[in-house]
C-alpha positions as CSV (number, residue, x, y, z in Angstrom):
1,M,26.2,-7.1,-25.6
2,A,22.4,-7.8,-25.6
3,V,19.9,-5.0,-25.4
4,I,17.3,-5.6,-22.7
5,P,13.8,-4.5,-23.8
6,I,12.2,-1.7,-21.8
7,T,9.4,-4.1,-20.7
8,Q,12.0,-6.2,-18.9
9,L,13.7,-3.1,-17.4
10,A,10.2,-2.1,-16.0
11,L,9.9,-5.6,-14.6
12,Q,13.3,-5.3,-12.9
13,R,12.3,-1.9,-11.5
14,S,9.0,-3.2,-10.1
15,K,10.8,-6.2,-8.6
16,R,13.2,-3.9,-6.7
17,Q,10.2,-1.8,-5.5
18,L,8.5,-4.9,-4.2
19,H,11.7,-5.9,-2.4
20,T,12.0,-2.4,-0.8
21,A,8.3,-2.5,0.2
22,L,8.8,-5.9,1.8
23,Q,11.9,-4.8,3.7
24,Q,9.9,-1.9,5.1
25,R,6.9,-4.1,5.8
26,D,4.7,-1.6,3.9
27,W,1.7,-3.7,3.0
28,H,-0.1,-0.9,1.2
29,D,2.9,-0.4,-1.0
30,I,3.3,-4.1,-1.5
31,K,-0.3,-4.3,-2.8
32,R,0.3,-1.3,-5.1
33,V,3.6,-2.7,-6.5
34,D,2.1,-6.2,-6.9
35,L,-0.5,-4.8,-9.2
36,R,2.1,-3.0,-11.3
37,L,4.3,-6.0,-11.3
38,A,1.5,-8.1,-12.7
39,A,1.1,-5.7,-15.6
40,C,4.9,-5.6,-16.1
41,L,5.0,-9.4,-16.2
42,E,2.3,-9.5,-18.9
43,S,4.1,-6.9,-21.0
44,A,7.5,-8.5,-20.7
45,A,6.2,-12.0,-21.4
46,T,4.4,-10.9,-24.6
47,D,7.1,-8.5,-25.8
48,P,8.3,-9.9,-29.2
49,H,11.8,-8.6,-28.4
50,R,12.1,-10.2,-25.0
51,D,15.3,-11.9,-23.9
52,R,14.0,-15.2,-22.8
53,R,17.0,-16.2,-20.7
54,H,16.9,-12.9,-18.9
55,L,13.2,-13.0,-18.5
56,L,13.4,-16.5,-17.0
57,H,16.1,-15.3,-14.6
58,E,13.8,-12.4,-13.5
59,L,10.8,-14.7,-13.1
60,R,12.9,-17.0,-10.8
61,E,13.9,-14.0,-8.7
62,I,10.3,-12.8,-8.6
63,L,9.0,-16.2,-7.5
64,G,11.6,-16.2,-4.6
65,L,10.5,-12.7,-3.7
66,Y,6.9,-13.7,-3.5
67,G,7.8,-16.6,-1.4
68,R,9.4,-14.2,1.1
69,V,6.2,-12.0,0.9
70,V,4.1,-15.0,1.9
71,E,6.5,-16.0,4.6
72,T,6.6,-12.5,6.1
73,C,2.9,-12.2,5.9
74,R,2.5,-15.5,7.8
75,S,5.0,-14.4,10.4
76,E,3.1,-11.1,11.0
77,V,-0.2,-12.8,11.2
78,N,1.2,-15.3,13.8
79,A,2.6,-12.4,15.7
80,L,-0.8,-10.7,15.7
81,V,-2.5,-13.9,16.8
82,D,0.0,-14.3,19.6
83,T,-0.4,-10.7,20.7
84,G,-4.2,-11.2,20.8
85,R,-3.9,-14.3,22.9
86,S,-1.7,-12.6,25.5
87,S,-4.0,-9.7,25.9
């Protein structure tokens, strides 16, 4: 059984927090978690004990999550624009 470094566990935790913030459409929390996630990514990527396979898996999931953040943001912007037009 491989031991996952604490830096990668912190990355997983931040990823889950970003997912939760996105589900709640809490843009202030998304911004806060995004900053933390960036620091976690840096720490995990430079950790000499990193599990590269696990880290790549996490990075793929994070990329997908950021894709959903962008998609959700666009949807909300479009909804605001449509609301402004109908007023």
